[in-house]
N, C-alpha and C positions, 0 to 999 in steps of 0.2 A: 223370960227366956234366958238361958245361960249362954255366955260367950266365953268359951274356954275356961269354965269354972267360975266366971264372974258374970254379973248381970250386964246385959248390953246397955250401952249408954242410950238415953232417950234421944229421939230424933226431933229436931226443932220444927218450927212451923213451916209448912209448905206454902209459900206465898204465891207461886206461879205454877200453872199446869198447862202443858202443851198437849192438847187432846188428840185422840186417834183421828187420822185423816188430815191433820194439819201438817204442812210442810213449810219449814223456815229455811231460807238460804241466807247465810251470813253468820258471823260470830256472835255469840250470846254471852252476856255477863249477867250475873244475878246475885241478890242478897238473900240470906236465910235459906229457903228451900226451893228447889225446882223439880217438878215431876214431869217426865217426858213419856207420852204415849204415842206421839207422832214421829215425824222425821225432821232432823236438823242436819243441814248440810253446811257445816262450819264448826269451829271450836266452841266449847262451852266452858266458861270459867266463873268460879265463885269469887265474889268480892268479900274480903275479910276472912276471919278464921272460924266462922260458924256455919258456913255453907254446907248444905246437904243436897246432893244430886241423886235422884232416883230415876232410873230408866226401866220401865216395865217391859214385859215380854213383847209388847207391841211396839216399843220404841226403837228407833234407829238413829245413831249419830255417826255422821261421816266427818270426823274431825277429832281433835284431841280434847280430852277432858281434864280439867284442873279443879279440884275441890278437896276440902278437908275430909268429907265423908262421901263415898260413892257407893251406891247400892245398885247393882246391875243385874237385870234379868232379861235384857234385850240384846241388841247388836251394836257394837262399836267398831268402826273402821278407822282406827287411829290409836294414839297412845293414851294411856290413862295415868294420871298423876294424882294420888290420894295422899295428902299429907298426914291424915289421921288413919282412917279405916277404909278398907276396900272390901266389899262383900260381893261375891259372885254367886248368884243363885243358879238353880239347875238349868235354866234356859239361856244363860249368859253366853254370848259369843263375842270374842275380842280378836280382831286382827290387828295387832300392834303390841307394843311393849307396856308392861305394867310396873309402875313404881309406887311403892306403898310403905307405910309404917307398920300397919297391922292388916293381915289378909285372912279372910274367911272364904272358903270355896266349897260349894256343894257339889255332890256327884252329878255329872252331866254338863257342867260348865266347860266351855271350850276356849282355849287360848292358843293363838298362833302368833307367838312372840316371846319375848324374854320377860322374866320376873326379876325385879330388883328391889330388895328390902333396904330401906334407908331410915335412919332416925330423924334426920332433918332434910326434908325434900328441897328446901329453898337453896341449899348449897349444892345439891346434886343435879338439879335440872339443867344448868348450862353444860355440865359434864356429859350428861346423857345426850343432849342435842349435838355436841361435838362428836360423840361416839357414833350416833346415828348417821351423821354426815360422812364420817370416815368410812363406815360400813357401806353406805350407798356408793361412795366413790370407789371403794375397793371392789365391790360387786360389779360395777360398771367396767372397771379395768379388767377384771377377770373375764367378763363376757366378751369384751373387745379382743383380748388375747385368744380366747377360744375360737372366735369367728375367724381370726387370721390364721389359726392353725388348721382349720377345716377347709380342705380344697373345695372350690365351687363345683357342684355336681352339674354335669351337662344334662340337658333335657333328654328324655328317652326318645329314640328315633323310631319311626313307624316303618315297617317293612312292607 
């Protein structure tokens, strides 16, 4: 298969599978490869530079993803950090920001967040975290100002 005119790099060995119907609460770390068909409520992080994270169309992760290679066809409610390659298949749904070096996106993939291309993700992650905190604080301030500007409405009276 071609990847923008080049052959796609081989995916390493998948050492761990989280099966359909399995739900894990808490953060996960893995070596080599991890395939998720179930649900993970927590962040998922590859240890080392060879990690491959695959989330099938059945998989759901409620937390951030950190891996050199992320292949996504399921749902992520969190930010995605792919220091190498990020592939979004047609059923991928992400509610969070995507930071990547190389991006491949199929028709049908959905993103509700920002895209940020970086050459070296290790120097960018703290910057993104501070931006996200600043954005959250700014949004909270805006909501507070808006609430103060809107007069309280009285309850309708019955006649």
